[in-house]
C-alpha positions in Angstrom: -0.1 0.3 -0.2 1.3 3.1 -1.4 1.1 6.1 1.2 0.2 10.0 -0.8 2.1 12.4 0.0 1.2 16.3 -0.1 3.8 19.4 -0.8 3.6 21.5 1.9 5.2 25.2 2.7 8.2 24.9 5.5 8.1 27.4 8.7 10.6 29.2 7.2 9.2 29.7 3.6 5.9 30.7 5.6 8.0 33.2 7.4 9.5 34.5 4.2 6.2 35.1 2.6 4.7 37.0 5.3 8.0 39.0 5.4 7.8 40.0 2.0 3.6 40.4 2.0 4.4 43.0 4.6 7.4 44.7 2.9 4.5 44.8 -0.6 1.9 46.6 1.7 4.1 48.9 3.3 5.4 50.2 0.0 2.2 50.6 -1.8 0.7 52.6 1.8 3.8 54.7 1.2 3.3 55.2 -2.3 -0.6 55.9 -1.8 0.1 58.2 1.1 2.8 60.4 -0.8 0.4 60.6 -3.5 -2.9 62.0 -1.0 -0.1 64.6 0.3 0.9 65.6 -3.0 -2.7 65.9 -3.7 -4.1 67.8 -0.8 -0.9 70.2 -0.4 -1.4 70.8 -4.4 -5.3 71.3 -3.5 -4.2 73.9 -1.2 -1.8 75.5 -3.2 -4.3 76.4 -6.0 -6.9 77.5 -3.4 -4.6 80.0 -2.2 -3.7 81.1 -5.5 -6.9 81.6 -7.0 -7.6 83.6 -3.4 -4.2 85.8 -4.0 -5.9 86.4 -7.8 -8.9 88.0 -7.0 -7.3 90.2 -4.3 -5.2 91.4 -6.7 -7.0 92.1 -9.3 -9.7 94.0 -7.3 -6.6 95.8 -5.4 -5.1 96.9 -8.4 -8.5 98.4 -10.1 -10.0 100.4 -7.6 -6.1 101.4 -6.5 -4.9 102.6 -9.9 -8.4 104.5 -10.3 -7.7 106.9 -7.5 -4.8 109.9 -6.7 -2.0 109.3 -4.9 -2.4 112.3 -2.5 -5.7 110.5 -0.6 -3.7 107.3 0.5 -3.6 106.8 3.5 -1.7 104.1 5.6 -1.5 102.2 9.0 1.3 100.5 9.4 1.0 97.5 11.8 3.0 94.3 12.5 2.4 91.1 14.0 4.2 88.2 15.2 2.9 84.6 13.5 3.9 81.0 13.6 5.2 80.2 9.9 4.2 76.2 10.5 1.3 76.0 12.5 -0.1 74.8 15.3 3.9 74.4 16.1 5.2 77.0 18.2 8.3 77.4 16.7 9.6 78.9 14.3 7.6 82.9 13.8 7.8 86.1 11.8 7.1 88.9 11.9 5.0 90.6 9.7 3.1 93.6 8.4 -0.9 93.5 8.5 -0.7 97.3 7.1 -4.5 98.8 6.4 -4.8 101.1 3.5 -7.1 103.6 2.2 -7.5 105.6 -1.1 -10.3 107.9 -2.1 -12.7 106.4 -4.5 -16.4 106.4 -6.7 -18.9 104.4 -6.0 -19.7 103.9 -9.5 -16.4 105.7 -11.7 -19.5 105.2 -14.5 -22.2 107.8 -13.3 -23.1 110.9 -14.7 -21.7 113.5 -12.6 -18.1 112.1 -11.3 -16.1 114.2 -13.1 -16.1 118.6 -12.0 -17.2 120.1 -15.4 -14.8 123.6 -14.7 -11.4 121.5 -13.7 -12.0 118.1 -15.0 -11.4 116.5 -11.7 -12.7 113.8 -10.4 -15.6 114.6 -7.8 -14.7 112.0 -5.3 -17.5 110.5 -3.2 -15.9 108.2 -0.7 -12.9 106.2 0.1 -12.3 102.4 -0.1 -10.7 100.6 2.7 -8.7 97.6 2.7 -8.4 96.2 6.7 -6.8 93.3 8.0 -8.5 92.0 11.1 -7.9 89.0 13.6 -8.1 88.7 17.2 -5.4 89.3 19.2 -5.4 85.8 20.6 -5.8 84.1 17.3 -3.2 85.6 15.4 -3.0 83.1 12.7 -6.4 83.6 11.5 -6.7 86.6 9.8 -9.5 88.0 7.5 -8.9 90.9 4.7 -12.0 93.0 4.6 -12.8 95.4 2.1 -15.4 98.5 2.5 -16.1 101.7 1.7 -16.5 105.2 4.3 -17.8 108.1 3.9 -16.3 111.4 5.2 -17.8 114.3 3.2 -20.1 114.9 0.0 -18.9 114.3 -3.1 -16.2 117.1 -4.2 -12.3 117.3 -5.8 -10.7 117.1 -2.7 -7.5 114.5 -3.0 -6.9 114.6 0.4 -6.2 111.3 2.2 -9.3 110.7 4.8 -9.0 112.2 8.3 -6.8 114.4 6.5 -3.2 112.4 7.4 -1.4 110.2 5.3 -1.1 107.9 8.5 -4.7 105.9 8.7 -6.3 106.2 12.2 -7.6 102.9 13.7 -11.1 104.6 13.9 -11.3 103.5 9.9 -10.5 99.8 10.8 -12.5 96.7 11.2 -14.2 96.3 13.6 -16.0 98.9 13.7 -14.8 101.8 11.3 -16.2 105.1 11.6 -18.7 106.3 8.6 -19.1 102.8 6.9 -21.3 102.9 3.9 -23.4 100.0 4.5 -23.8 97.3 2.0 -20.1 98.1 0.9 -18.1 95.4 2.9 -16.8 92.4 1.7 -14.6 89.6 2.7 -11.9 88.8 0.5 -10.1 86.1 2.0 -9.9 84.4 5.7 -6.3 83.3 5.3 -4.1 86.6 5.2 -0.7 86.1 6.2 0.7 89.4 6.0 -0.3 92.6 3.7 2.6 95.3 3.5 2.4 98.9 1.7 5.4 100.3 1.1 5.3 104.1 -0.6 7.8 105.5 -3.1 7.2 109.1 -3.0 9.7 110.0 -5.7 8.1 108.3 -8.4 3.9 108.8 -6.4 3.5 105.1 -6.3 3.3 101.9 -4.1 4.7 98.5 -3.6 2.2 96.0 -2.1 3.3 92.9 -1.1 0.3 90.4 -0.1 0.7 86.9 0.9 -2.3 84.4 1.8 -1.3 80.9 4.7 -3.3 77.5 4.3 -5.1 76.6 7.3 -3.2 75.6 10.2 -3.0 71.6 11.1 -0.7 69.1 9.4 -1.6 65.8 7.9 -0.7 62.8 10.1 1.6 60.8 7.2 5.0 62.0 6.6 4.9 65.0 8.8 4.0 67.3 6.1 1.5 70.7 7.0 -1.2 72.4 5.0 0.3 75.8 6.2 1.0 76.6 2.5 1.9 80.5 1.9 1.4 82.1 -1.5 2.5 85.8 -1.8 2.8 88.3 -4.4 4.0 91.8 -5.1 2.1 94.5 -7.0 3.8 98.1 -8.4 0.8 100.2 -8.2 0.2 103.8 -9.4 -2.7 105.8 -9.3 -3.6 107.0 -12.5 -5.8 110.1 -11.6 -3.0 111.8 -9.7 -3.0 115.4 -10.0 -0.9 117.5 -10.3 2.2 114.7 -10.9 5.7 115.2 -10.1 
């Protein structure tokens, strides 16, 4: 009588197979994790770039329609986290307020003085960063209009000073025109305005930052920063130097 023998795996073969399978699983998981992280960071970066383009488009259009003499700046700095929620490193950034003469409707009849040909300004546009002191990582950029006088050709800055008073900044701006407030972004990192008096223009640097929080795998952060710089000339300036 012949005894049937079936081939079987040895213990060493079973262990070796388990190790290979584990390594293969680890490789697949790592590749998937890297792809997921890359997708998330790219998505955040694209969102920030879109927000930044919108801010710059609005700011360029409105600022270039204004006049150099009417510009007022509130220079402010704050210490922010570079990679929130980590407490370090940190950076000191500007969050300046910006104000300039503007028109509610540039196409409306009566916006130009018939005698002098100068624009009859009917208010001011303000770009105001706003954050709560206990949470500097979350900063909004608000755009709104305030009214300080009846429409006239005066090119003087709001409040009569090139240094913008905090009373015109958010959250309780003096003379706020109802219905003009818009939140341009809730992820502002910095807004720095620098005057070039010799050439009657301004350099404006704007940066937005992704929300705080880390992706668990790879210890990557979603705190992406996207920034750009503009050099703007108020085209309605008169007289020019």
